[in-house]
GUNUFI-974311 format. One record per residue (C-alpha): x, y, z; residue in one letter. Coordinates in steps of 0.001 Angstrom, whole numbers, plus 524288, in hexadecimal, padded with zeros to 5 digits. Example, Ala and Ser with C-alpha at 12.3 -4.5 7.8 and 13.67 -1.06 7.14 Angstrom:
2
8300C7EE6C81E78a;835667FBDC81BE4s;
//
This chain:
997
5918372D822C1BFm;5936D73C102C29Ea;59DC2741262CB6Da;59963747F32D7EAp;596B0756532D68Eg;592E57553D2C834l;585B3756942C1E0r;5811B750FB2B4EAd;57DF175C5E2ABF1i;57891759E629E3Ap;581BD75E3629372l;579A8761C9287A4l;57FC375F5B27A5Dp;5833F76BD02732Fg;5811F7745D27F23s;58C6077DAD281D6p;58718782BA28EACr;58B887800729C5Br;5807C777C82A171l;579AC77B8A2ADEDs;577EF772082B922s;56AE276D122B469r;56587764C02A972t;5624876CF329D8Bv;55646768AF29654a;55A9C76EBF28988r;5649376702281C5g;567AA75D8B276FAg;562487503727424q;5674E7432A27938g;56C0173ED328676p;5717E7490A28FABk;5801C7496F291F5q;5858D74D2E29F08y;59111755592A2FFl;596C47559D2B0A0k;595B97636D2B5C3v;59BFD765E52C30Ep;5937576AE32CDF0s;59715777AB2D4BBp;5A2A37754C2DD95r;5AB9977CDA2E656v;5B592784D32DE97p;5C25277DB92DD94g;5BCC7770302E07Eq;5C095765DC2D66Cr;5B6BE75C792D0D7d;5BB0E74E4F2D06Ds;5B30874BBC2C455s;5B926755BF2BB4En;5BFBC74B582B32Cq;5B347743632B1EBq;5ABA874F812AE18s;5B5BB7530B2A3E7s;5B5307458429DE8q;5A65E745E329D41v;5A6837534729718s;5B0A374F2B28D06r;5A846743A228905r;59C5874C49287ADe;5A4067562827FACc;5A9C374C8327641s;59CE87458027423r;592BF7502D2729Ad;5967975E7027153s;5A1527684A27043a;59A2A7707127A5Cv;59D5876C5428830i;595D67724829383n;5975B7810E29238n;5A30D7811F2891Ay;5A2507818727A55l;5ACE777CA727136d;5AF90787A3267D0a;5B50877E8025D78n;5A8AF7766A25BF3e;59BD577BE025763a;58FAB7798C25F8Cp;5864276F1225B67s;57CA5778FE2560Ee;57EC87854E24E27a;57E0D791DC25601r;570C179832253C5l;5729C7A3C925CD5s;57DE17AA642639Ar;574D47AD6626EFDm;5740F79F2927377h;57C8A7948227910f;5830378B9326F4Dh;5775F7826B2700Fd;56F2478CE62693Dn;564A578B83273B2q;5680D792FE27FE5r;568CD7A1C627F13k;5748A7A90E2847Dv;56EE17B20528EDEd;57B887B7502947Ey;58A247B6D42921Ev;595807B71E29B90l;5A2DD7BA1B295CCa;5B0397B83429BB6y;5BE3D7B80E29719h;5C6A67AC3C29A4By;5D53F7AA7129972r;5DD8879E2A299C7k;5EC0679E2329C56r;5F489794E82944Cg;5EA7178AA829047a;5F0C477D8028D21q;5EC187719F285BDg;5E8A276E55277D0h;5DB7F767F42794Cg;5D05076B1727074s;5C52E773D92750Ap;5BC94767E0275D5g;5C5C47619C27F90h;5C65876E362872Fl;5B79A76E73287D8l;5B779760C028D36a;5C0C67649229810v;5B93A7706229CCFi;5AB9E76BD429966s;5A6C976D8A2A758n;5AB0B77B992A813g;5B6DA777EB2B080e;5C3D577ED12AF40t;5D0A2777FB2AC7Eg;5D50477B262BA26k;5CAB37727F2C068e;5CCBA767072B71Ar;5D56B75B782B9C1r;5E06175BDC2AFD2a;5E5F87508D2A890g;5D95474A022A489g;5D77A7453E296B7p;5D3CA7503328D80g;5D61F75AEC29790d;5DC05767882929Bv;5E41D76F1A29C37e;5DFF077D6729C9El;5E9847883B29F48g;5E95C78DA22AD14p;5E12A7999D2AFA6l;5E5867A44C2B88Fd;5DF0A7A5152C5D7a;5D6237B06C2C277l;5D14A7AA5E2B5DFe;5CEF779D702BCB0e;5C74E7A4252C76Ce;5BEE37AB2B2BD8Ar;5BC5879E832B653r;5B7D0797DF2C2C5e;5AEE37A33F2C60Cq;5A9007A2DC2B87Br;5A6CD7943E2B985d;59FE2795B52C681e;597A47A1192C1D7f;59378799CE2B5A3e;5904678DD52BDD6h;587AD796642C683n;580F179BBC2BA75l;57DCB78DF52B630m;578E578B012C3D0a;56F7E796672C1ECa;56A2D78F892B5D3g;57165796D52AB16l;5778D78F9529FA6e;585397935829B32l;58D757919028F1De;59B47795DB28C34k;5A62379270282CBd;5B2DE78BA12856El;5BEA87935328A36e;5C71978DE527F42s;5D0DE7990127DAFk;5DB6279E2B286B7s;5D3167AA392892Fq;5C66F7AFFD2846Ag;5B8737B362287CFs;5AE057A9B228B9Ev;59F737AC3F28B42f;5967D7A530294C2v;589037A4AA28E96r;57DA07A3C4297FFi;5701079EA029527h;5649779F7A29E8Ca;55AFA7942929CCEp;54C767960F29EA0w;54C6A7914A2ACACq;5566B79B932B099v;54F7D7A6572A914l;542807A30C2AF6Ba;548667A2662BD0Br;54FB77AF402BBE6e;544807B6582B52Aa;53BD67B2E92C096e;546457B7092CA48f;548967C4162C353l;539DD7C6492C170k;53BAE7C8B52B2FEi;52F0B7CCE02AC8Ck;52B9E7C4FA2A085v;51FFE7C5E329733p;514357BD5E299FCt;50A767B7B729062k;501B67C3A4291D3k;503457CE9C287FDm;4FAEA7DABF28852y;4F9357E7302808Ee;4FCBA7F45128662i;4F25F7FE972840Fk;4F71B80C0828020s;4EC0A813DF28625g;4E0C081ACB27F6Dg;4DDCC81BDB27114s;4E4CA828E826FBBi;4F11582360275DAa;4F0528179126CD1k;4EF078201B260BEk;4FA19828F626517f;502A781D28267FBs;4FF838174B25AB6a;5030C823FF253D5i;50FF0824E425B1Dl;512C3816B5257FCq;51079819272498At;518A68257D24920l;523E881F6625096s;523FF8126F2496Es;530188161124135p;53745818F624DF1l;5340680BF725469q;53E8D801732547Cp;53AF47F4E224D86r;53BCB7EBA32590Cv;531B67E1A625D9Ep;5301F7E81326AECe;52A667F43626464h;520B77ED0625BCBs;516327EB2926619n;517EE7F34127250n;509867F2FB27604r;50A2B7E4E127AA9m;5103E7E0842876Fk;512207D38828E16n;50DCA7D23129C01l;51A387CF982A3B4s;51C4C7C8982B07Cy;528867C4862B81Cp;52D0E7B7272B3EDf;529157ABDC2BCA7s;52BB279D772BA7Cr;51EF979A3D2C178e;517147A26B2B7D0k;51CD679DD52AB04m;50F3B79CDD2A549y;50E2F7ABBF2A578l;518F57ADDD29B88y;518ED7ABA028D06n;524CD7A2BD28CAAi;5258A79DE527EBDq;5341879B1327E99e;53C6579AC628AC9k;548CB79E9A28386d;542D37AB7527EE3t;539917AECD28A0Ef;543FE7B722290A5f;54AA57C07E28749d;559677C1762866Fn;55A687CD5A28F59a;552847C69929A06t;55A4E7BA03298CFr;5673B7C13829A0Fs;561DA7C8FF2A582r;55E4D7BC692AC98i;56BAD7B6782AA27v;572327C3012AEABh;56AA97C2662BB80e;56FB67B4922BDB6i;57D817B8D12BA62l;57CBE7C4052C412k;578DF7BB932CF95r;581247AF772CCF0t;58C3A7AE3B2D6BEa;59A337A9832D565c;5A0607A46C2E1F4s;5AE0F7A3F12DC2Br;5AD837B2A32D9D7a;5AB137B61F2E82An;59C917B3462E70Fn;59B767BD322DC2Ct;58D807BF9A2D81Dm;58A277C0D72C9D4g;590467C2AB2BC97i;5932F7D10C2BF09n;59C9B7CD672C9F3s;5A3497C34F2C163l;5A4F27CD2F2B665i;5AA4D7D7102C017a;5B4427CCD32C479n;5B7CF7C9762B654n;5B2A17BBA32B772i;5AA2E7BE7B2ABA2y;5AC967C9282A1C9e;59EBA7CC3029D7Da;590AB7C7CA29EDEa;586467CBD72952Ey;579F17C75428E28p;57A8A7C55627F83l;5753D7CE7B27536h;56AA87C8D926C80d;573CC7C67126123g;57A8F7D04525853e;574967DD692550Dy;57A577DE3A2475Ad;579127D02C242FCs;5756B7CE4A234ABp;568B67C7CF2313Fg;55AB57C91E23590d;55C477C288242CCd;5579C7CC5724CDCm;55A2A7CD5F25B5Bn;557547D7EB26553d;5651D7DD4C264A9r;564C57DE96255E7k;557437E4A325694l;55BD57EE9826099l;5675E7F203257FEy;55F157F40D24BDCq;554057FB9A2523De;55AE1802A525D58w;569C78025825DD2a;56CB0808ED250C8r;56DFE8176724E19y;5656E815C324211g;559698135824A9Cv;55B6B81F482534Ef;54DD98245124FE3y;546DB81834254EDk;54184815DB2626Ef;548F080C7D26B04q;543E27FE6C26C45p;543987FF9327B15i;53C927F29A27D2Fd;546997EB2C27533l;551B47F23527C35i;54BE67EE2C2892Cr;54A117E04128487k;558227DF1E27FE6y;55F977E70E28A19f;556797E71D295D0g;54E567F15829CCAe;559907F9A32A1E2k;55F4D7FC8929483i;551AA7FD8A28EAAg;54E2D8083129874l;55AA680F9829538y;5579A8102C286C2f;5495F8137E28996a;54DF881EBE29232w;557C482347287FBl;54D50822D627D6Dg;543C082AD228595l;54E4C834AE2891Ay;552088362B27AD3t;543E9837FC2769As;541D58423B2813Ef;54D78849CA27BFEl;545E984C6426F69i;53C5C856A1274F8p;546FB85CE927D41s;54FBF85DBD2713Ds;544F2864462697Fv;5429186E4527437i;5513987080275B2g;552B2873422672Av;5472987CA3267CBi;54D91883E127332v;55A5D884B326BBBf;5537A8898C25F74l;54C57893AF267B2y;5598A898C926C2Fg;55E378995D25E0Fc;551E58A06B259AFa;5524E8AAB026466t;560ED8AD662642Ai;55F0D8B9C025C43e;554DB8BE9C265DCe;55D228BCBD271F5d;55FB28CA6C27711i;56B448C76E2804Ap;5731C8C0AE275A5s;570298CBC526C26k;575118D59A27625e;5817A8CDD52782Em;583D28CD4826974c;581578DBC2267A6d;58E878E2642656Bh;588F08EF9C268E7q;587108EBD627718n;595D68EA41278A0a;595F18E395285DFf;5A4528E39C2899Et;5A6C88D779291BBm;5B1658D55629BEBc;5BD128CCBF29818p;5BB308BDFD29907l;5C8FA8BBBF29E5Ac;5D3E88C39C2A483d;5DE068CB2A29C84k;5DD0B8C44428F5Es;5CE568C60D28D83c;5C8F88D2E228878d;5BBE68D98028A0Fy;5B1D68D44228088w;5A4A58D7BF27ADAn;598BE8CFA827EA7l;5947E8CF5B27076s;59FC48C60D26D8Bs;598038BB64274D2a;58C458BCEB26BDCc;58CFA8AEFD266AFg;58D078A8F827439t;581688B11F27865a;5795D8AD5726C87r;57CB789EF426E43a;578D889F7827C9Fs;56B228A392278D1h;5692389684271DEl;568DB88FE827F21f;5664589B1C2887Cd;5587A89F4F28517n;54B1C89E7D28BB0p;547F6891C4284A3a;5526688A8928C63t;54AAE88CD9298E5v;53ED888662292DFf;5475E87B5928DD6f;54D0F8790A29B66s;53F70877A02A127i;53BA786EA729602f;5478A865EB297F8m;544E6864B32A689a;537108601C2A391l;53C7A857A529895w;545448506D2A21Fa;539B584DE92AB21t;53124849282A000m;53BFE8404A29B22f;53D94839D82A871l;52EDC8384C2AA19e;52D5E8324629CA6n;5389B8291F29F79w;531CF824662ABC9k;525A7821D12A3BEr;52D4181ACD29909l;5346F812F52A35Dq;5278780E752A922m;5224480B2E29BACr;52E40803292984El;52D977FCC62A59Eg;51FC07F8722A2B6y;522C77F2F82953Bf;52F747ECC4299F8w;528FE7E6E32A614d;531417EEC52AF84l;525EE7F3CF2B7ABt;526367E8262C0C0g;534B47E7F82C3F0i;5359B7E5B42D27Be;540487E9B52DBBDe;542F37DB772DEB5e;545A37D8F82D053e;54F087E4562CF87e;555F37DFF32DBE0r;557117D2282D6ABs;55F057D7672CB52q;568A87DE712D42Ce;574F57D7392D7FAh;5808D7DBD72DFC5s;58BCF7E1372D7DDr;598AB7D9A12D800p;59FC77E4FA2DE76e;595B77E5472E965y;597267D6B92EBBFe;5A5E27D7F52EC3Bt;5A52C7E3452F5D0k;59BF47DBD02FECDv;5A4E17D0052FEBFr;5B0B07D877301A3e;5A94C7DE4C30D13k;5A5947D0DA31256l;5B35C7CBEC31099l;5B8C97D79A317ABk;5AF3B7D6D032305e;5AD9F7C8463257Fs;5B81F7C11731DEFg;5B65A7B6E231398k;5AB3F7B01331AA2s;5A27D7BBBF3189Ea;5A3D47BAB130A0Ev;59D087AD9330AC4q;590667B49130E1Ek;58F557B7C52FFD2l;58EFF7AA6F2F998d;58D3A7A80B2EB37a;57E847A7242EC45n;57BAF7B36F2F42Cs;57DBC7C0592ED35p;5821C7CC952F405v;5746A7D21F2F268d;570197CA3C2FE52d;57B0F7CDCC30791e;578627D1A231583d;579617DF8A31A2Ed;5870F7DD4E31F7De;58B457D78431277d;588837E35030A0Dk;58F647F033307C3l;58BB27FB0631145t;58DDD809943101Bw;59AA8807EA3176Ck;59F7A7FEA330D02d;59B5D8080E3024Er;5A0168147D308E7f;5ADA18149E30266p;5A70F813222F52Fg;59D5B81DFD2F811y;5A850826DF2FCCCl;5B02E824282F086m;5A430826E42E832n;5A193833E92EED9f;5AFB68385A2EDF9a;5B150833C92DFEBs;5A4E883A392DB17i;5A8B48470D2E190l;5B625845F32DB5Ff;5B05C843602CDE5m;5A71E84EE82CF04i;5B2588577D2D399a;5BA72852872C82El;5AF9B8566A2BEBCt;5AEBE864062C4A0f;5BD83865372C415s;5BD77861F62B59Ei;5B2CF86C0D2B342v;5BB09876082BA93f;5C6D1871FD2B281g;5BF31874B12A60Bv;5BB55881F02ABA6i;5C9AA885152AE11v;5CC99880C62A029y;5C24088A0C29AEDr;5C762895642A2EBi;5D5B78936529FA7t;5D3228907E2915At;5CAB489CA02900Ca;5D5678A4D42963Da;5DFCF89EE428D65a;5D7F98A0B9280F7l;5D4F18AED1284ABs;5E36F8B23328403l;5E3A38B0492753Fs;5DC3C8B95526C20k;5DA2C8AE592625Da;5D2A98A5CA26BE5t;5CC738B05327443r;5C0058B14826C36s;5BC8E8A2C026D83n;5C0798A08E27B93v;5B2FC89D72280D8r;5AF2989409275F2a;5BC3788CD62766At;5BC3988B5528527v;5AE11886ED285B0t;5AF6F87CC427AE3a;5BC0B876C027FE7t;5B7508768928E00a;5AAC386F8328A38v;5B2568654A28286i;5BB5A8632328E2Ei;5AF7B8619B296EBn;5A9A9857B628D7Cl;5B60484F7B28CF7v;5B76584FC429BBEv;5A91884BE929D7Ei;5AA7F8404C29459l;5B6CB83B9029B21i;5B17883D662A8DBl;5A4D28368E2A4FAd;5AC4E82A002A2A2e;5B48582BB92AEDBi;5A8D082EC72B778y;5A180822F42B23Dg;5ACAE81A082B677a;5AE448211D2C377v;59FB5820032C671a;5A03B8115F2C3E8k;5AC0E80FCB2CCB5w;5A5D6817C12D79Cl;5997980FA12D6C9t;5A151803122D7A6k;5A81C8070E2E443i;59ABD809CC2EA30e;597FE7FB2F2E83Ev;589567FBE82E524p;582537EF272E77Ak;57A447ED922DB09t;57C127F14B2CCE3e;570777FA752CD75q;5763B801F32D8F7t;5835E8024E2D220f;57D51807AF2C5BAe;57594812422CCD6e;5814F817182D482r;589D5816CC2C86Bl;57FD081EC02C0E3i;57EE3829162CB8Dl;58D9E82AC72CC95k;58FDF82ACD2BDE8a;584D08346E2BBB3f;5899783DA92C64El;5977E83DD92C11El;593B483ECC2B2CCk;5897C8492D2B599f;59376851B82BC89v;59D5884F0E2B1C3n;5942D852732A683a;58D8285E5C2AC49y;598258651A2B458s;59D5A86D692A8F0p;58F6B870DB2A520i;58BC6874C92B301f;597CD87D6B2B392y;59447884D22A735v;585F0885E92AAFBa;586FB88A872B90Bf;594F088E562BC93f;59BE78942B2B0EBk;59C2D8A2FA2B184g;5966D8A3752BF49r;5A35C8A5672C670f;5AA808AE992BD50v;5AA3D8BAB22C5A7g;5AA2C8C8052BF33r;5B4038D0F32B87Fp;5BDDA8D5772C263g;5BAA78CA142CB6As;5BB5B8BDBA2C338y;5BC588AFF62C8DBv;5C8E78A92F2C4EFy;5CB2E89A7B2C46Dv;5D9EA89B702C3F3f;5E29B8A7432C38Cd;5DE698AEF42B78Eg;5D3918A5B22B2E1y;5C5C38AAF62B470r;5B9BF8A2512B595m;5B2F28A0B52A87Ee;5A6A28A8302A516e;59AA48A4CF29D37c;599028A9CF28F6Da;592128B6E928DD3p;585928AFCB28A1Ag;5863D8A77E2965Dg;58A998999F29976c;57EB68930329393l;584B78922528609m;5911188C0228B7Be;588AE882BA2938Bl;581CC87EA628713c;58EDC87C1128049i;594018746128BE9q;587A786C3628CF7l;5868A8695027E79s;594C28653F27C88i;5952685C902889Ei;588058565A28577m;58AE6853F527718l;598E184FDE279C6g;59500845E1283FFk;58A918402927B30q;592C683F9226EDFl;59F6483ADE27508i;599318312927E62q;5905B82BA2273CDn;59A5C82AD5268F8n;5A6BC827A227076i;5A2E98213827D3Cf;596B7819C927902e;59AA38165126B10i;5A95781712269E9g;5AD9E8114B276EDv;5A58F804A3275BAp;5AA968029F267D9k;5B89D8049D26C5El;5B68C7FAEF2778Ck;5B0EB7F0F326E3Ck;5BC417F2D4264C2l;5C62F7F1B326FC6f;5BFCD7E542274D6r;5BFC27DF7E2671Fk;5CE1F7E29026523l;5D1317DCE227272k;5CA367D03126F25d;5D13D7CF3C2621Be;5DEAB7D174267F8t;5DC637C8CE273EBe;5E5B97BD1C273BAp;5DFCC7AF952735Fg;5DC3A7A46026AB5e;5D4547A69B25E8As;5C5EC7A42426045d;5C0C47998225732p;5B34B79FD0257E3d;5B8667AD272541Ch;5B4027ABB324612s;5A67F7A73F24A20k;59B1A7B01B24CA7r;59CBA7B5A725A6Cp;592F77B207264CDe;589B37BC1926A81q;5908F7BBCA277B2w;59D767BED5270E8d;597657CA65269E4l;591297CFA627645d;59DAE7CDE627DFFy;5A49E7D72F274A0s;59AB27E1E82779Bl;59C107EC2528236e;596807E85D28F8Ap;58A527EF7A29418y;58DA27F8BB29F52t;580597FE822A295g;577ED80A0929EC6l;57E6A814112A793t;586B081A8629CC2p;57AEA81BBA293B9e;5722A8216A29E45y;57CE982A762A332m;57F3D8302E295B9e;570CC83320293FCm;56F3A838922A1D4i;57A748422729FC2i;5744284605292DBq;56731847D2299C2f;56E358515C2A2BEg;5737B8590C2972Af;565C9859B629177v;55F0085E3729DE8t;568A4864F32A70Al;56DBA8700829E67f;5638D86FFC293B5v;5612087E93295E5a;56E988815F29039s;56E0F877862850Ef;56070874FC27F81p;5662086C5F274C4l;56AD08622527E8Ea;55EBB8597027C7Ap;561338599926DC1v;56F048548A26EFBf;56AA484AB42793Ba;56020845BF26FF1l;569AD8442D264A9l;5730F83CFF26D94n;568AB833E827307n;5639D82FE3265B3v;5713E82A9526342i;5730E8260027158e;5674881CEE270E8v;56C78815B8264FCr;57A658162526A05l;5769980FA8276D3d;56DED8061B26F89a;578E8802292666Ek;58234800C7271D7k;578F97F7B227935f;5759E7EF8526D4Av;582BE7EE7526670t;58DE37F20D26F9De;58A3F7ED2D27D30l;588277DFC2282B9r;57A0B7DD1A285AEr;576CD7E2B12931Fp;56FC17DAE129D75d;5613C7DDBC29D81a;55E4A7E5AB2A9C3v;5504D7E7492AE55r;54D677F4BE2B3E8t;5417E7FD852B467k;547DB80B182B38Ed;5546A812342B041i;558208130F2BE8Dg;5603781E2C2C404i;56150824DB2B6CCw;5535F829EA2B81Af;556B78308E2C502d;56296836E82BEACi;55A4B83BC12B350l;55037841312BCA4s;55ACF848142C47Cg;560BF84E202B83Bi;55347852CF2B3FFg;55117859E22C0E5k;55EEB85F212C14Ff;55D6F864802B385s;5529686D8D2B804v;55BC3874122C1C3i;5672D874A02B83Ei;55F3A87ABF2AD4En;5596B884942B6C2a;56718889202BA8Af;56BE5888F92AC66v;560E38920E2A853i;5620589A8D2B467a;570C889B5F2B60Bv;5777A897F62A93Et;56E7489E4A29F52s;56A688AC9B29E4Fd;55BF88A94F29EFEf;559EB8AEAF2ACD6i;562438BB202AB26p;55AB38BE3F29EC7r;54DA08BC8B2A5B7l;551FA8C5002B122v;556B48CFC62A80Dy;54ACB8CF4429F3Eq;540DC8D0482AA42y;548648D8452B45Es;552698E11C2ADD3y;54E8F8E2C129F88s;5484A8EFB529C01h;53FB48EA4129122n;53E1E8DBFD29566g;547B88D6D728B4Ct;555AB8D1EA28BE5l;55B938DE1F285FFh;566F58E22328EAAg;568538D4CA294E3f;576A38D31C29112v;57A5E8E03E296C1n;572A78DCC82A313h;57AB88D0612A561t;588018D71F2A3A6l;58EB68DE332AEE0s;598E58E91A2AE25f;5A6F48E86A2B2C5f;5B0F28F35A2B3AFn;5BD188EE672AC8Bv;5C5C38F6E32B502s;5C2BD8EDAF2C041q;5C8C28E1E52B983l;5D3CA8DBBF2C141k;5E1868DF722BD93e;5E6D38D66C2B320g;5D99F8D1AF2AE59t;5D6A58DCC82A4D5q;5D67D8D9772965Bp;5E3888DB4128F7Be;5E38D8E25328254n;5D4E68E4D2281D5s;5CF9E8E5CA273FDq;5C41A8EE8B27793f;5C4288FBB3270A4d;5BFBF9036227C7Bq;5C36E9025528A88e;5BA428F99929266v;5B5608FEE329F5Aq;5AAB38F4FE2A26Bf;5A93C8E70729DE5c;59D578DE4329F66r;59BFD8D0A32A54Ff;5902D8C7B22A6AAk;58B088C87C2B482d;581448CFD12BCE6y;58A188D90F2C4B2r;589E88E73C2C8D3e;591628F0BB2BFF5p;59E4F8F6AB2C477p;597A6903B62C767w;58DC08FD9E2D0B9a;58F538FEA52DF8Ep;5927C8F0152E039n;599D68EDAB2D38Cp;59A3C8E0082CDF3y;591098DA5B2D81Ae;585A48D1F42D39Ef;57AB88DABB2CEE3s;56C388DA2C2D1ACk;56A0A8D3E02C469q;572DF8C87C2C870y;56A7A8C5472D43Cw;55E0E8C6B72CC46s;562EE8BD102C210v;567CC8B3A42CC8Dl;55A918B3D92D35Fs;5539C8B1892C67Ba;55C978A6182C369r;55A0089F702D06Fl;54B638A1D32CF26a;54B6B89BFE2C179f;5527F88FB82C63Fv;5487288DB72D0FBi;53CB98903D2C836i;541F6888402BCD0f;5459A87CB42C556q;5389A87C242CC8Cn;5309687E4B2C039l;53779873A12B89Ev;5374E86A4F2C429m;528B786C8F2C5C4f;5264886A152B757l;52EA785DD42B806s;526E6858A92C393v;51A5785C002BC5Fl;51ED18546E2B05Cv;522DC8491C2B90Dd;51574849112BF66w;50E0884A202B290m;5153F83EA42AC40i;512B4831EE2B3B2p;51E3C828D92B557d;5165281D112B112i;50E3F81E5C2A48Ap;4FFCB81C422A701t;4FE7E8119A29CDAd;50A0380A2B2A29Ai;5049D80ABB2B075s;4F786805D52AB61d;4FE257FAEC2A3C4q;505C27F69A2AFC9i;4F9387F5A32B7B7k;4F2157EE512AD03k;4FDA17E5472AAFDe;4FCEF7E11F2B93Fk;4EE8C7DE0E2B7B4s;4F12E7D6B82AB1El;4FBE57CEE72B1BFl;4F28E7CA6C2BC6Fv;4E8737C6242B271d;4F2D47BF142AAA4f;4F75A7B7C12B6CDf;4E9777B3A72BA12l;4E7257AEE02AC53k;4F3DB7A7232ABAFe;4F19F7A13E2B91Be;4E40D79D172B4EDh;4E986796B92A8B1e;4F3C178FD42B0E1k;4E97578A772BA54v;4E0F0786762AEFDk;4EBFA77ED82A890l;4EF42778642B583a;4E116774012B78Ad;4DF3D76DDF2AA23e;4E7127613E2ACE8p;4DFAF75F762B9A3t;4D29E760D52B2CAq;4D665756D62A86Ar;4DB1F74D0F2B285s;4CEAB74E1D2BA97q;4C56F74D972AF04g;4B7D3753702AF44g;4AF2C754EF2BAF4g;4AC0575EAF2C55Fd;4BA2D7605E2C955r;4BDD2763D72BB6Cs;4B2CD76D8F2BA6Ar;4B69C773A22C764r;4C47D774752C2B0s;4C05577B602B648r;4B7DF784AA2BE1Aa;4C31D7878C2C737a;4CC4E78A192BBD3s;4C2A2793302B523s;4BFBD79B192C151a;4CC9D7A2AB2C165p;4CAE57A54F2B2FCs;4BDC07AB412B547g;4C2F77B3D42C002r;4CEDF7B86A2B8ABs;4C82F7BAC82ABB8q;4C1F87C7EE2AEC7p;4CEFB7CD762B32Fg;4D6827C7EB2A7D6s;4DA2F7D13829D1Di;4DE7D7C70C29356a;4D6CB7BB4128EEBs;4DC7A7ADBA29098s;4DEC67AC452821Ag;4E6227B8FC28023s;4F2A07BE78285B1q;4F0787CBF627F9Bh;4EAA57D67128841t;4E7747E4BF286E7n;4EB477ED022927Ev;
//
């Protein structure tokens, strides 16, 4: 007679799992054996039948198996040899998910064998709840209060998982401390139930061929396929991309629609782990303050990690192939950089979200090819026309002898403009009429890239069955974050006392709280205020650092000018060192701002993970954008604008003048600044942060595990399990760093492309490596991410679109304000005598009477052979003999008006062309929209056909039982009538499941 409160649960021989509260049909031969498993009870309540249960379990252990309930004796081999490290120890059930935690015992006593220990704790009970002194009992060392509390919470959570239908397996805690892995398997009943709840689309029996259009399109597609065959990865998903299964959301009532050949393989590994993860996210734990989901338990250190398993090893010897190994060979190696990405296999293995990222990165990289070609052509045009550039030839002509005013007070002498010949010639490489054309091209390029991405996104959505994602499905995947739940409970506790907390029981998530039980704007106001103040402080800090670098440039230039040995290379030295300082500061602040943005988002307490991610992205992008582009904006639009003039200079500190642009303008320095920061960020972040840091973390973790005190592991010499290998990998933290790196690069390529036409080339070279670097990181260095179903790249598209529009304005001002393009046009068509640029340099230089220099600022020990009466400086001002000396001249206002007019015309023209391109390129490809419509029609016909077959099969037993006669004939007539009606609309015959669409 079983004791009250206990249920008879079958214990299957050789099964190391914790059995769920139901009879499992799968098992060994012979009579079933039963184990007393306690029913759920109030925490702290003792069960009077513990001793009886222990005796029963000891008898079962000694008679049949070394595996008791969910604990496995490490000293005894399982009854069967292990065939796969992806399954339970019975070699039948697949491990769909793994929970890992670290346990610690304090001063364990006793000398019993592991088998005896298994017998004592066979029901999953702890030594604390067991009656001591019984025969064979082993007294466990006492655990501290925190560890005991965590153990109880884990036990309850795992019990709730079993109540949800999941099957669990974990090893015995046989050492004083160590890591334990809870393996989770989802049986078919759970998979079917959750797939229906999540509306997961699965392939049906119907397969149809996708038409590629007319005969010309078919021939062109065939030619492209032949030419690109060496570039295609050798993966099964690319072998036949013209066939597609008709998909439909899974339903247990319509099982006849699906081609279910084997239940264990019907759902792929990514889908199985996704289903288990959904259960883990919504399973409650009453001992942990009604905490909802595994994320809350990990945040509270109840569990250490939760992850799905990789499909085996990627570098295993032999011919056995899995998706991970295939991805490594055909995608995640630098040796296959020339091949296309196997996007379908990436999506199958990692999920739609990561698949869309790599599809976007691949399209972006391919679009950089034409822009790189045009950029190289523009650069070569500058090289070819450098000898024909009249202004640079005039500057290099020693006969002109333009005597320039001193660059600093006292220590600097007058100098000839011809000494800046090299800078002027180099400026022409990037400051020529072709850069204007290239700026317009890049603005249209950005628009075409975004439009083509929308089309590719729709195409992938069609092939990946993302077109029918409903808002209800997306909402069903959103759960409240642990921090939000905690904040709501703190609010309820503060307002109504402990009784209010009971509103949120273990079975009702915070998603369903009443209006008074959620966070209002008043609750969030301190977080919003802190966000606003912190972001302003960070932006001010960035500007302060930029100003500090400016002060460094000014003081260093003044110090180097005091020595004759360093006076000749002052400008080059100051520029190079200042750019390197800017680069180092940007890299350091990038890491700081990333952490600050995450902290600021946390104190906002967003409700869902999606809201948290969007707000984090916006803050991180704003801070990193300001950090990366502030020095570049300074050089492009502010340097040299507030210098003053000889005799009336602007001073930063006493005796330190504001810095000026080089004689050839600031565009060359802008190019240097942009190129060094762009290349430095890409090289250092790729080689140090993305490659070196993960390797150092892995090495540190390995050394920590080796030096950790504890007993020797008897299984250490054996081949490690897959969950052990995956546990040693880095946890997946999201796609935000990868996207952010590419978005900042997209800004470098588009925002200031007028000053650096080679930016797309360097971006292309970086991305060819970046694709394989990210691929290798995901395949070999990270734990397998949870498969996330999404239909777009989210807020990143809006950021890209904003950068594309902002780039039009920035490039318009770079051409108009920073370069000499507008002054040259104004001179050529308004002031030149022969319509050429002869005399342009003299036209841009103003005169200054050196006798009007302030006392104490004149050059000391001038090396000029003759006395200087007038010196020249670059500005449009009246000469000293004019009625209004040193005022802005008429030419200045003419050039300023032309610059403003150019900005307006350029911006409106490019915006109009961008809108025109957007209008001409439809967001949804025509063939995809037609296929979606035809697929709906095909789905209806398929339903009618399958329903008819179902009715026909249901009528056959009735006809046989009634025999012949009029009723049988009427029945046959009735069963054939629907067939006759549905046949004309049917596309496929009843004997074929292959259809042309």
